[in-house]
KOLNUSE-620304 format. One record per residue (C-alpha): residue number from 0; residue in one letter; x, y, z. Coordinates in Angstrom, 3 decimals, padded with zeros to 6 digits, always signed. Each point is the difference from the previous one (the first is absolute). Example, Ala and Ser with C-alpha at 12.3 -4.5 7.8 and 13.67 -1.06 7.14 Angstrom:
<pts>
<pt><num>0</num><residuo>a</residuo><east>+012.300</east><north>-004.500</north><up>+007.800</up></pt>
<pt><num>1</num><residuo>s</residuo><east>+001.370</east><north>+003.440</north><up>-000.660</up></pt>
</pts>
This chain:
<pts>
<pt><num>0</num><residuo>m</residuo><east>+020.447</east><north>+009.264</north><up>-027.610</up></pt>
<pt><num>1</num><residuo>l</residuo><east>-000.141</east><north>-003.454</north><up>-001.572</up></pt>
<pt><num>2</num><residuo>r</residuo><east>+002.367</east><north>-001.212</north><up>+002.675</up></pt>
<pt><num>3</num><residuo>d</residuo><east>-002.223</east><north>+001.380</north><up>+002.784</up></pt>
<pt><num>4</num><residuo>y</residuo><east>-003.066</east><north>-001.797</north><up>-001.367</up></pt>
<pt><num>5</num><residuo>l</residuo><east>+001.820</east><north>-003.277</north><up>-000.521</up></pt>
<pt><num>6</num><residuo>r</residuo><east>+001.468</east><north>+000.223</north><up>+003.480</up></pt>
<pt><num>7</num><residuo>r</residuo><east>-003.541</east><north>+000.282</north><up>+001.357</up></pt>
<pt><num>8</num><residuo>a</residuo><east>-001.116</east><north>-003.171</north><up>-001.822</up></pt>
<pt><num>9</num><residuo>p</residuo><east>-000.123</east><north>-003.053</north><up>+002.314</up></pt>
<pt><num>10</num><residuo>g</residuo><east>+002.464</east><north>-002.119</north><up>-001.975</up></pt>
<pt><num>11</num><residuo>c</residuo><east>+000.979</east><north>-000.535</north><up>-003.634</up></pt>
<pt><num>12</num><residuo>m</residuo><east>-003.017</east><north>-002.173</north><up>-000.771</up></pt>
<pt><num>13</num><residuo>m</residuo><east>-002.315</east><north>+002.884</north><up>+000.904</up></pt>
<pt><num>14</num><residuo>a</residuo><east>+001.951</east><north>+002.778</north><up>-001.708</up></pt>
<pt><num>15</num><residuo>g</residuo><east>-002.028</east><north>+000.193</north><up>-003.245</up></pt>
<pt><num>16</num><residuo>p</residuo><east>-002.919</east><north>+002.138</north><up>+001.253</up></pt>
<pt><num>17</num><residuo>w</residuo><east>+002.377</east><north>+002.268</north><up>+001.885</up></pt>
<pt><num>18</num><residuo>l</residuo><east>+002.080</east><north>+000.565</north><up>-003.112</up></pt>
<pt><num>19</num><residuo>a</residuo><east>-003.166</east><north>+000.834</north><up>-001.947</up></pt>
<pt><num>20</num><residuo>a</residuo><east>-001.016</east><north>+002.498</north><up>+002.710</up></pt>
<pt><num>21</num><residuo>a</residuo><east>+003.438</east><north>+001.630</north><up>-000.195</up></pt>
<pt><num>22</num><residuo>l</residuo><east>-000.293</east><north>+000.349</north><up>-003.761</up></pt>
<pt><num>23</num><residuo>v</residuo><east>-003.395</east><north>+001.669</north><up>+000.354</up></pt>
<pt><num>24</num><residuo>r</residuo><east>+001.344</east><north>+002.301</north><up>+002.712</up></pt>
<pt><num>25</num><residuo>g</residuo><east>+002.912</east><north>+001.003</north><up>-002.207</up></pt>
<pt><num>26</num><residuo>r</residuo><east>-002.348</east><north>+000.510</north><up>-002.975</up></pt>
<pt><num>27</num><residuo>m</residuo><east>+001.888</east><north>-002.666</north><up>-001.910</up></pt>
<pt><num>28</num><residuo>r</residuo><east>-003.229</east><north>-001.949</north><up>-000.348</up></pt>
<pt><num>29</num><residuo>s</residuo><east>-003.608</east><north>+001.130</north><up>-000.332</up></pt>
<pt><num>30</num><residuo>g</residuo><east>-002.257</east><north>-000.609</north><up>+002.982</up></pt>
<pt><num>31</num><residuo>a</residuo><east>-002.765</east><north>-000.922</north><up>-002.435</up></pt>
<pt><num>32</num><residuo>a</residuo><east>+002.061</east><north>-003.034</north><up>-000.973</up></pt>
<pt><num>33</num><residuo>c</residuo><east>-000.007</east><north>-001.185</north><up>+003.614</up></pt>
<pt><num>34</num><residuo>g</residuo><east>-003.407</east><north>+001.050</north><up>+001.299</up></pt>
<pt><num>35</num><residuo>m</residuo><east>-000.659</east><north>-001.213</north><up>+003.535</up></pt>
<pt><num>36</num><residuo>m</residuo><east>+003.200</east><north>-001.576</north><up>+001.284</up></pt>
<pt><num>37</num><residuo>h</residuo><east>+000.347</east><north>-002.409</north><up>+002.913</up></pt>
<pt><num>38</num><residuo>l</residuo><east>+003.359</east><north>+000.024</north><up>+001.721</up></pt>
<pt><num>39</num><residuo>p</residuo><east>+001.108</east><north>-002.762</north><up>+002.383</up></pt>
<pt><num>40</num><residuo>l</residuo><east>+001.233</east><north>+000.980</north><up>+003.448</up></pt>
<pt><num>41</num><residuo>d</residuo><east>+001.240</east><north>-003.461</north><up>+000.967</up></pt>
<pt><num>42</num><residuo>r</residuo><east>+002.015</east><north>-002.740</north><up>-001.687</up></pt>
<pt><num>43</num><residuo>n</residuo><east>-002.918</east><north>-002.329</north><up>-000.686</up></pt>
<pt><num>44</num><residuo>g</residuo><east>-002.216</east><north>+002.710</north><up>-001.466</up></pt>
<pt><num>45</num><residuo>s</residuo><east>-002.822</east><north>-000.534</north><up>+002.482</up></pt>
<pt><num>46</num><residuo>r</residuo><east>+000.017</east><north>+003.585</north><up>+001.248</up></pt>
<pt><num>47</num><residuo>m</residuo><east>-000.676</east><north>+002.536</north><up>-002.725</up></pt>
<pt><num>48</num><residuo>l</residuo><east>-000.766</east><north>+003.661</north><up>-000.360</up></pt>
<pt><num>49</num><residuo>s</residuo><east>-001.575</east><north>+001.605</north><up>-003.041</up></pt>
<pt><num>50</num><residuo>l</residuo><east>+001.208</east><north>+003.003</north><up>-001.977</up></pt>
<pt><num>51</num><residuo>d</residuo><east>-001.976</east><north>+001.795</north><up>-002.697</up></pt>
<pt><num>52</num><residuo>a</residuo><east>+002.733</east><north>+000.650</north><up>-002.559</up></pt>
<pt><num>53</num><residuo>n</residuo><east>-002.270</east><north>+002.492</north><up>-001.790</up></pt>
<pt><num>54</num><residuo>s</residuo><east>-000.151</east><north>+002.270</north><up>+003.060</up></pt>
<pt><num>55</num><residuo>q</residuo><east>+003.007</east><north>+002.273</north><up>+000.405</up></pt>
<pt><num>56</num><residuo>a</residuo><east>-001.187</east><north>+000.885</north><up>+003.486</up></pt>
<pt><num>57</num><residuo>e</residuo><east>+000.015</east><north>-003.676</north><up>+001.029</up></pt>
<pt><num>58</num><residuo>i</residuo><east>+003.421</east><north>-000.502</north><up>-001.542</up></pt>
<pt><num>59</num><residuo>d</residuo><east>+001.358</east><north>+002.953</north><up>+001.965</up></pt>
<pt><num>60</num><residuo>v</residuo><east>-001.459</east><north>-001.249</north><up>+003.299</up></pt>
<pt><num>61</num><residuo>f</residuo><east>+001.266</east><north>-003.533</north><up>-000.700</up></pt>
<pt><num>62</num><residuo>d</residuo><east>+003.505</east><north>+001.300</north><up>-000.689</up></pt>
<pt><num>63</num><residuo>e</residuo><east>-000.022</east><north>+002.083</north><up>+003.174</up></pt>
<pt><num>64</num><residuo>v</residuo><east>-001.517</east><north>-002.466</north><up>+002.453</up></pt>
<pt><num>65</num><residuo>v</residuo><east>+000.983</east><north>-003.423</north><up>-001.313</up></pt>
<pt><num>66</num><residuo>v</residuo><east>+003.242</east><north>+000.506</north><up>-001.905</up></pt>
<pt><num>67</num><residuo>r</residuo><east>+001.619</east><north>+002.857</north><up>+001.904</up></pt>
<pt><num>68</num><residuo>g</residuo><east>-001.477</east><north>-001.122</north><up>+003.330</up></pt>
<pt><num>69</num><residuo>i</residuo><east>-000.914</east><north>+003.301</north><up>+001.631</up></pt>
<pt><num>70</num><residuo>y</residuo><east>-001.450</east><north>-001.897</north><up>+002.972</up></pt>
<pt><num>71</num><residuo>p</residuo><east>+002.991</east><north>-001.708</north><up>+001.691</up></pt>
<pt><num>72</num><residuo>f</residuo><east>-001.612</east><north>-002.961</north><up>+001.739</up></pt>
<pt><num>73</num><residuo>d</residuo><east>+003.451</east><north>-001.328</north><up>+000.842</up></pt>
<pt><num>74</num><residuo>k</residuo><east>+000.458</east><north>+002.879</north><up>+002.474</up></pt>
<pt><num>75</num><residuo>l</residuo><east>-002.909</east><north>-001.158</north><up>+002.138</up></pt>
<pt><num>76</num><residuo>p</residuo><east>+001.502</east><north>-001.528</north><up>+003.174</up></pt>
<pt><num>77</num><residuo>f</residuo><east>-003.068</east><north>-002.184</north><up>+000.584</up></pt>
<pt><num>78</num><residuo>t</residuo><east>-002.405</east><north>-002.225</north><up>-001.916</up></pt>
<pt><num>79</num><residuo>p</residuo><east>-003.265</east><north>+001.868</north><up>-000.600</up></pt>
<pt><num>80</num><residuo>q</residuo><east>-003.218</east><north>-001.511</north><up>+001.307</up></pt>
<pt><num>81</num><residuo>l</residuo><east>-002.273</east><north>+002.647</north><up>-001.532</up></pt>
<pt><num>82</num><residuo>i</residuo><east>+000.537</east><north>+002.279</north><up>-002.996</up></pt>
<pt><num>83</num><residuo>a</residuo><east>-002.240</east><north>+002.994</north><up>-000.762</up></pt>
<pt><num>84</num><residuo>d</residuo><east>+000.360</east><north>+001.390</north><up>-003.520</up></pt>
<pt><num>85</num><residuo>c</residuo><east>-001.628</east><north>+003.447</north><up>-000.165</up></pt>
<pt><num>86</num><residuo>g</residuo><east>-000.096</east><north>+001.218</north><up>-003.575</up></pt>
<pt><num>87</num><residuo>a</residuo><east>+000.572</east><north>-003.430</north><up>-001.501</up></pt>
<pt><num>88</num><residuo>n</residuo><east>-000.171</east><north>+001.207</north><up>-003.608</up></pt>
<pt><num>89</num><residuo>i</residuo><east>+000.201</east><north>-003.148</north><up>-002.178</up></pt>
<pt><num>90</num><residuo>g</residuo><east>+001.474</east><north>-002.136</north><up>+002.745</up></pt>
<pt><num>91</num><residuo>y</residuo><east>+003.727</east><north>-000.358</north><up>-000.576</up></pt>
<pt><num>92</num><residuo>f</residuo><east>+000.948</east><north>+000.763</north><up>+003.617</up></pt>
<pt><num>93</num><residuo>s</residuo><east>-002.525</east><north>-002.553</north><up>+001.236</up></pt>
<pt><num>94</num><residuo>c</residuo><east>+001.169</east><north>-002.568</north><up>-002.563</up></pt>
<pt><num>95</num><residuo>l</residuo><east>+003.601</east><north>+000.264</north><up>+001.178</up></pt>
<pt><num>96</num><residuo>a</residuo><east>-001.102</east><north>-000.107</north><up>+003.635</up></pt>
<pt><num>97</num><residuo>r</residuo><east>-002.061</east><north>-003.136</north><up>-000.623</up></pt>
<pt><num>98</num><residuo>v</residuo><east>+003.033</east><north>-001.794</north><up>-001.464</up></pt>
<pt><num>99</num><residuo>r</residuo><east>+002.404</east><north>+001.195</north><up>+002.682</up></pt>
<pt><num>100</num><residuo>f</residuo><east>-002.363</east><north>-000.526</north><up>+002.961</up></pt>
<pt><num>101</num><residuo>p</residuo><east>-002.400</east><north>-002.822</north><up>-000.950</up></pt>
<pt><num>102</num><residuo>k</residuo><east>-001.518</east><north>-000.322</north><up>+003.483</up></pt>
<pt><num>103</num><residuo>a</residuo><east>-000.816</east><north>+003.685</north><up>+000.486</up></pt>
<pt><num>104</num><residuo>g</residuo><east>-003.536</east><north>+001.299</north><up>-000.285</up></pt>
<pt><num>105</num><residuo>i</residuo><east>-000.076</east><north>+002.681</north><up>-002.689</up></pt>
<pt><num>106</num><residuo>y</residuo><east>-002.648</east><north>+002.719</north><up>-000.213</up></pt>
<pt><num>107</num><residuo>a</residuo><east>+000.025</east><north>+002.361</north><up>-002.979</up></pt>
<pt><num>108</num><residuo>w</residuo><east>-002.123</east><north>+003.054</north><up>-000.832</up></pt>
<pt><num>109</num><residuo>e</residuo><east>-000.202</east><north>+001.761</north><up>-003.364</up></pt>
<pt><num>110</num><residuo>p</residuo><east>-002.648</east><north>+002.662</north><up>-000.806</up></pt>
<pt><num>111</num><residuo>d</residuo><east>+000.391</east><north>+000.271</north><up>-003.783</up></pt>
<pt><num>112</num><residuo>r</residuo><east>-002.347</east><north>-002.517</north><up>-001.637</up></pt>
<pt><num>113</num><residuo>k</residuo><east>+002.254</east><north>-000.759</north><up>-002.980</up></pt>
<pt><num>114</num><residuo>n</residuo><east>+003.020</east><north>-000.500</north><up>+002.209</up></pt>
<pt><num>115</num><residuo>f</residuo><east>-002.065</east><north>-002.207</north><up>+002.293</up></pt>
<pt><num>116</num><residuo>a</residuo><east>-001.126</east><north>-002.173</north><up>-002.905</up></pt>
<pt><num>117</num><residuo>r</residuo><east>+003.642</east><north>-000.620</north><up>-000.848</up></pt>
<pt><num>118</num><residuo>l</residuo><east>+000.792</east><north>-000.613</north><up>+003.666</up></pt>
<pt><num>119</num><residuo>e</residuo><east>-002.630</east><north>-002.730</north><up>+000.109</up></pt>
<pt><num>120</num><residuo>e</residuo><east>+001.502</east><north>-001.607</north><up>-003.110</up></pt>
<pt><num>121</num><residuo>q</residuo><east>+003.389</east><north>-000.576</north><up>+001.602</up></pt>
<pt><num>122</num><residuo>p</residuo><east>+000.328</east><north>-003.801</north><up>+000.109</up></pt>
<pt><num>123</num><residuo>i</residuo><east>+002.061</east><north>-000.145</north><up>+003.164</up></pt>
<pt><num>124</num><residuo>l</residuo><east>-002.551</east><north>+002.035</north><up>+001.949</up></pt>
<pt><num>125</num><residuo>q</residuo><east>-002.744</east><north>-002.595</north><up>-000.370</up></pt>
<pt><num>126</num><residuo>s</residuo><east>+001.008</east><north>-001.533</north><up>+003.329</up></pt>
<pt><num>127</num><residuo>g</residuo><east>-002.551</east><north>-000.041</north><up>+002.786</up></pt>
<pt><num>128</num><residuo>k</residuo><east>+002.499</east><north>+001.807</north><up>+002.238</up></pt>
<pt><num>129</num><residuo>t</residuo><east>-000.216</east><north>+003.095</north><up>-002.204</up></pt>
<pt><num>130</num><residuo>t</residuo><east>-002.889</east><north>+002.452</north><up>+000.351</up></pt>
<pt><num>131</num><residuo>l</residuo><east>-000.469</east><north>+002.544</north><up>-002.798</up></pt>
<pt><num>132</num><residuo>t</residuo><east>-002.372</east><north>+002.946</north><up>+000.411</up></pt>
<pt><num>133</num><residuo>n</residuo><east>-001.095</east><north>+002.611</north><up>-002.542</up></pt>
<pt><num>134</num><residuo>a</residuo><east>+000.129</east><north>+002.960</north><up>+002.379</up></pt>
<pt><num>135</num><residuo>a</residuo><east>+002.110</east><north>+002.923</north><up>+001.089</up></pt>
<pt><num>136</num><residuo>v</residuo><east>+001.566</east><north>+000.274</north><up>+003.439</up></pt>
<pt><num>137</num><residuo>s</residuo><east>-000.772</east><north>+003.191</north><up>+001.879</up></pt>
<pt><num>138</num><residuo>d</residuo><east>-000.498</east><north>+001.399</north><up>+003.498</up></pt>
<pt><num>139</num><residuo>y</residuo><east>-003.742</east><north>-000.720</north><up>-000.042</up></pt>
<pt><num>140</num><residuo>k</residuo><east>-002.470</east><north>-002.523</north><up>-001.416</up></pt>
<pt><num>141</num><residuo>g</residuo><east>-002.237</east><north>+001.066</north><up>-002.859</up></pt>
<pt><num>142</num><residuo>r</residuo><east>+000.316</east><north>+001.067</north><up>-003.622</up></pt>
<pt><num>143</num><residuo>v</residuo><east>+002.670</east><north>+002.141</north><up>-001.624</up></pt>
<pt><num>144</num><residuo>s</residuo><east>+000.679</east><north>+001.640</north><up>-003.328</up></pt>
<pt><num>145</num><residuo>l</residuo><east>+003.193</east><north>-000.714</north><up>-001.894</up></pt>
<pt><num>146</num><residuo>s</residuo><east>+002.135</east><north>+002.337</north><up>-002.038</up></pt>
<pt><num>147</num><residuo>g</residuo><east>+001.643</east><north>-001.519</north><up>-003.056</up></pt>
<pt><num>148</num><residuo>t</residuo><east>-000.169</east><north>-003.584</north><up>-001.158</up></pt>
<pt><num>149</num><residuo>g</residuo><east>+002.235</east><north>-003.003</north><up>-000.340</up></pt>
<pt><num>150</num><residuo>h</residuo><east>+003.402</east><north>+000.039</north><up>+001.649</up></pt>
<pt><num>151</num><residuo>g</residuo><east>-000.263</east><north>+003.513</north><up>+001.420</up></pt>
<pt><num>152</num><residuo>c</residuo><east>-003.512</east><north>+000.304</north><up>+001.423</up></pt>
<pt><num>153</num><residuo>e</residuo><east>-000.318</east><north>+001.573</north><up>+003.427</up></pt>
<pt><num>154</num><residuo>v</residuo><east>-002.671</east><north>+000.603</north><up>+002.607</up></pt>
<pt><num>155</num><residuo>k</residuo><east>-001.375</east><north>+003.553</north><up>-000.139</up></pt>
<pt><num>156</num><residuo>g</residuo><east>-002.648</east><north>-000.102</north><up>+002.708</up></pt>
<pt><num>157</num><residuo>k</residuo><east>-003.398</east><north>-001.206</north><up>+001.130</up></pt>
<pt><num>158</num><residuo>s</residuo><east>-002.602</east><north>-000.396</north><up>-002.705</up></pt>
<pt><num>159</num><residuo>t</residuo><east>-003.521</east><north>-001.272</north><up>-000.596</up></pt>
<pt><num>160</num><residuo>a</residuo><east>+000.303</east><north>+000.103</north><up>-003.801</up></pt>
<pt><num>161</num><residuo>t</residuo><east>-000.832</east><north>-003.124</north><up>-001.964</up></pt>
<pt><num>162</num><residuo>e</residuo><east>+003.615</east><north>-000.351</north><up>-001.135</up></pt>
<pt><num>163</num><residuo>a</residuo><east>+001.304</east><north>+000.112</north><up>+003.569</up></pt>
<pt><num>164</num><residuo>v</residuo><east>+001.760</east><north>-003.084</north><up>+001.389</up></pt>
<pt><num>165</num><residuo>d</residuo><east>-000.100</east><north>-001.702</north><up>+003.371</up></pt>
<pt><num>166</num><residuo>c</residuo><east>+002.637</east><north>+000.765</north><up>+002.587</up></pt>
<pt><num>167</num><residuo>i</residuo><east>+000.849</east><north>-001.579</north><up>+003.325</up></pt>
<pt><num>168</num><residuo>d</residuo><east>+001.153</east><north>+001.609</north><up>+003.212</up></pt>
<pt><num>169</num><residuo>f</residuo><east>+003.427</east><north>-001.550</north><up>-000.096</up></pt>
<pt><num>170</num><residuo>g</residuo><east>+000.889</east><north>+001.001</north><up>+003.550</up></pt>
<pt><num>171</num><residuo>v</residuo><east>-002.926</east><north>-002.029</north><up>+001.284</up></pt>
<pt><num>172</num><residuo>w</residuo><east>+000.864</east><north>-002.960</north><up>-002.234</up></pt>
<pt><num>173</num><residuo>w</residuo><east>+003.646</east><north>+000.081</north><up>+001.043</up></pt>
<pt><num>174</num><residuo>r</residuo><east>-000.761</east><north>-000.007</north><up>+003.697</up></pt>
<pt><num>175</num><residuo>e</residuo><east>-002.334</east><north>-002.957</north><up>-000.438</up></pt>
<pt><num>176</num><residuo>h</residuo><east>+002.473</east><north>-002.072</north><up>-002.012</up></pt>
<pt><num>177</num><residuo>v</residuo><east>+003.552</east><north>+001.044</north><up>+000.878</up></pt>
<pt><num>178</num><residuo>v</residuo><east>+002.259</east><north>-002.671</north><up>+001.484</up></pt>
<pt><num>179</num><residuo>a</residuo><east>+003.653</east><north>-000.190</north><up>+000.887</up></pt>
<pt><num>180</num><residuo>g</residuo><east>+001.832</east><north>-000.539</north><up>-003.270</up></pt>
<pt><num>181</num><residuo>a</residuo><east>-002.208</east><north>+002.197</north><up>-002.172</up></pt>
<pt><num>182</num><residuo>v</residuo><east>+001.143</east><north>+001.833</north><up>-003.143</up></pt>
<pt><num>183</num><residuo>l</residuo><east>-001.797</east><north>+003.055</north><up>-001.357</up></pt>
<pt><num>184</num><residuo>k</residuo><east>+000.560</east><north>+001.290</north><up>-003.539</up></pt>
<pt><num>185</num><residuo>m</residuo><east>-001.603</east><north>+003.368</north><up>-000.680</up></pt>
<pt><num>186</num><residuo>d</residuo><east>+000.108</east><north>+001.661</north><up>-003.411</up></pt>
<pt><num>187</num><residuo>i</residuo><east>-003.216</east><north>+002.025</north><up>-000.178</up></pt>
<pt><num>188</num><residuo>e</residuo><east>+000.981</east><north>+003.034</north><up>-002.058</up></pt>
<pt><num>189</num><residuo>g</residuo><east>+000.184</east><north>+002.631</north><up>+002.716</up></pt>
<pt><num>190</num><residuo>h</residuo><east>-002.869</east><north>-001.223</north><up>+002.198</up></pt>
<pt><num>191</num><residuo>e</residuo><east>+002.595</east><north>-001.443</north><up>+002.393</up></pt>
<pt><num>192</num><residuo>t</residuo><east>-000.077</east><north>+003.374</north><up>+001.779</up></pt>
<pt><num>193</num><residuo>a</residuo><east>-003.579</east><north>-000.779</north><up>+001.099</up></pt>
<pt><num>194</num><residuo>v</residuo><east>+000.337</east><north>-003.737</north><up>+000.665</up></pt>
<pt><num>195</num><residuo>l</residuo><east>+003.387</east><north>-000.514</north><up>+001.650</up></pt>
<pt><num>196</num><residuo>p</residuo><east>-000.708</east><north>+002.273</north><up>+003.016</up></pt>
<pt><num>197</num><residuo>t</residuo><east>-003.008</east><north>-002.192</north><up>+000.876</up></pt>
<pt><num>198</num><residuo>l</residuo><east>+002.379</east><north>-002.893</north><up>+000.691</up></pt>
<pt><num>199</num><residuo>r</residuo><east>+001.964</east><north>+001.695</north><up>+002.775</up></pt>
<pt><num>200</num><residuo>g</residuo><east>+000.399</east><north>-002.219</north><up>+003.031</up></pt>
<pt><num>201</num><residuo>s</residuo><east>-001.385</east><north>-003.085</north><up>-001.750</up></pt>
<pt><num>202</num><residuo>w</residuo><east>+003.251</east><north>-001.685</north><up>-000.996</up></pt>
<pt><num>203</num><residuo>k</residuo><east>+001.075</east><north>-003.403</north><up>+001.303</up></pt>
<pt><num>204</num><residuo>s</residuo><east>+003.657</east><north>-000.988</north><up>-000.077</up></pt>
<pt><num>205</num><residuo>p</residuo><east>+001.503</east><north>-001.224</north><up>-002.227</up></pt>
<pt><num>206</num><residuo>c</residuo><east>-001.529</east><north>+001.997</north><up>-002.832</up></pt>
<pt><num>207</num><residuo>g</residuo><east>+001.055</east><north>+001.316</north><up>-003.395</up></pt>
<pt><num>208</num><residuo>v</residuo><east>-001.369</east><north>+002.866</north><up>-002.089</up></pt>
<pt><num>209</num><residuo>f</residuo><east>+000.651</east><north>+000.719</north><up>-003.672</up></pt>
<pt><num>210</num><residuo>l</residuo><east>-001.223</east><north>+003.551</north><up>-000.549</up></pt>
<pt><num>211</num><residuo>e</residuo><east>-000.054</east><north>+002.264</north><up>-003.031</up></pt>
<pt><num>212</num><residuo>t</residuo><east>-000.619</east><north>+003.681</north><up>+000.654</up></pt>
<pt><num>213</num><residuo>h</residuo><east>-001.094</east><north>+002.552</north><up>-002.603</up></pt>
<pt><num>214</num><residuo>a</residuo><east>+000.598</east><north>+003.282</north><up>+001.791</up></pt>
<pt><num>215</num><residuo>p</residuo><east>+000.390</east><north>+003.313</north><up>-001.840</up></pt>
<pt><num>216</num><residuo>h</residuo><east>+003.691</east><north>+000.872</north><up>-000.070</up></pt>
<pt><num>217</num><residuo>g</residuo><east>+000.688</east><north>-003.187</north><up>+001.963</up></pt>
<pt><num>218</num><residuo>e</residuo><east>-001.194</east><north>+001.492</north><up>+003.284</up></pt>
<pt><num>219</num><residuo>d</residuo><east>-001.086</east><north>-003.234</north><up>+001.675</up></pt>
<pt><num>220</num><residuo>g</residuo><east>+001.916</east><north>+000.456</north><up>+003.243</up></pt>
<pt><num>221</num><residuo>e</residuo><east>-003.059</east><north>-000.250</north><up>+002.237</up></pt>
<pt><num>222</num><residuo>l</residuo><east>-000.805</east><north>-003.524</north><up>-001.212</up></pt>
<pt><num>223</num><residuo>v</residuo><east>+003.588</east><north>-001.105</north><up>+000.515</up></pt>
<pt><num>224</num><residuo>k</residuo><east>+000.067</east><north>+001.539</north><up>+003.474</up></pt>
<pt><num>225</num><residuo>q</residuo><east>-003.231</east><north>-001.811</north><up>+000.839</up></pt>
<pt><num>226</num><residuo>l</residuo><east>+001.520</east><north>-003.368</north><up>-000.826</up></pt>
<pt><num>227</num><residuo>e</residuo><east>+003.189</east><north>+000.807</north><up>+001.882</up></pt>
<pt><num>228</num><residuo>a</residuo><east>-002.009</east><north>+001.129</north><up>+003.042</up></pt>
<pt><num>229</num><residuo>d</residuo><east>-001.733</east><north>-003.389</north><up>-000.042</up></pt>
<pt><num>230</num><residuo>g</residuo><east>+003.397</east><north>-001.720</north><up>+000.156</up></pt>
<pt><num>231</num><residuo>f</residuo><east>+000.653</east><north>-000.731</north><up>-003.686</up></pt>
<pt><num>232</num><residuo>r</residuo><east>+003.402</east><north>+000.202</north><up>-001.622</up></pt>
<pt><num>233</num><residuo>v</residuo><east>-000.703</east><north>+001.728</north><up>-003.316</up></pt>
<pt><num>234</num><residuo>e</residuo><east>+002.149</east><north>-000.416</north><up>-003.120</up></pt>
<pt><num>235</num><residuo>l</residuo><east>-000.447</east><north>+002.024</north><up>-003.188</up></pt>
<pt><num>236</num><residuo>l</residuo><east>+000.198</east><north>-002.451</north><up>-002.900</up></pt>
<pt><num>237</num><residuo>r</residuo><east>-000.573</east><north>+002.294</north><up>-002.962</up></pt>
<pt><num>238</num><residuo>s</residuo><east>-000.974</east><north>+003.546</north><up>-000.930</up></pt>
<pt><num>239</num><residuo>h</residuo><east>-001.065</east><north>+001.243</north><up>-003.438</up></pt>
<pt><num>240</num><residuo>s</residuo><east>-002.186</east><north>+002.567</north><up>-001.715</up></pt>
<pt><num>241</num><residuo>l</residuo><east>-001.658</east><north>+000.624</north><up>-003.342</up></pt>
<pt><num>242</num><residuo>p</residuo><east>+000.505</east><north>+003.001</north><up>-002.276</up></pt>
<pt><num>243</num><residuo>g</residuo><east>-002.518</east><north>+002.735</north><up>+000.762</up></pt>
<pt><num>244</num><residuo>d</residuo><east>-001.260</east><north>-001.721</north><up>+003.182</up></pt>
<pt><num>245</num><residuo>v</residuo><east>+000.703</east><north>+001.711</north><up>+003.330</up></pt>
<pt><num>246</num><residuo>r</residuo><east>-000.392</east><north>-003.282</north><up>+001.844</up></pt>
<pt><num>247</num><residuo>v</residuo><east>+002.988</east><north>-002.102</north><up>+000.992</up></pt>
<pt><num>248</num><residuo>f</residuo><east>-000.625</east><north>-003.729</north><up>+000.188</up></pt>
<pt><num>249</num><residuo>k</residuo><east>+001.890</east><north>-001.598</north><up>+002.872</up></pt>
<pt><num>250</num><residuo>e</residuo><east>+000.031</east><north>-003.669</north><up>+000.903</up></pt>
<pt><num>251</num><residuo>y</residuo><east>+000.815</east><north>-001.062</north><up>+003.542</up></pt>
<pt><num>252</num><residuo>m</residuo><east>+000.459</east><north>-003.194</north><up>+001.931</up></pt>
<pt><num>253</num><residuo>a</residuo><east>-000.744</east><north>+000.247</north><up>+003.718</up></pt>
<pt><num>254</num><residuo>l</residuo><east>+000.728</east><north>-002.766</north><up>+002.499</up></pt>
<pt><num>255</num><residuo>l</residuo><east>-001.242</east><north>-000.441</north><up>+003.542</up></pt>
<pt><num>256</num><residuo>s</residuo><east>+001.970</east><north>-002.658</north><up>+001.862</up></pt>
</pts>
């Protein structure tokens, strides 16, 4: 594990914070001793992301997205012009995309208020070419209720309650903004079954989709067939489940050339 973290550091001069993060991850050092960490993503330390070392959930997401690299940008056969991050969480996907594709316009949506506060704190996402919105993505515009909090909250349905959050009709937004060379990342805790079908026929080539599905027993074939019918080549990147949970979490990369 130490080797993986040090390999991710952008050079020996920037290895210190990455080593500290590895020690916290491996429980060889207390997160309280590190607090809010800032890790450099480039050799001169001008591009940073933040990690709350006291949050095990953040550490887990950081390890998955940043260190293990579950989103293989190097497989994209084009340079993205627009990146849509649906279910941005605390922003690690968008942070990596900003470093890798500095000229791309990035739009990110996150409905959970605490997650969104952390998303806004990410130093590298302060660029004017990044638009962050505290909202859910759905198949209609309005207000929705959420189930759960933090890193696993999901849209349950329309709501007028005071604790409801804004949502956008993502199909409408996508059609208004999509360009050739767009990348869509969608990790919205099961609500992809409502949102992804609204995008049928809207794609512009080339295009890339990073999609996580949350189907009971892994039965997500209809979504995969939809992408294939629209001309995408779909690759299963990873599949895993949790004890006692009937859902199977599958991560795909789909490319339209």
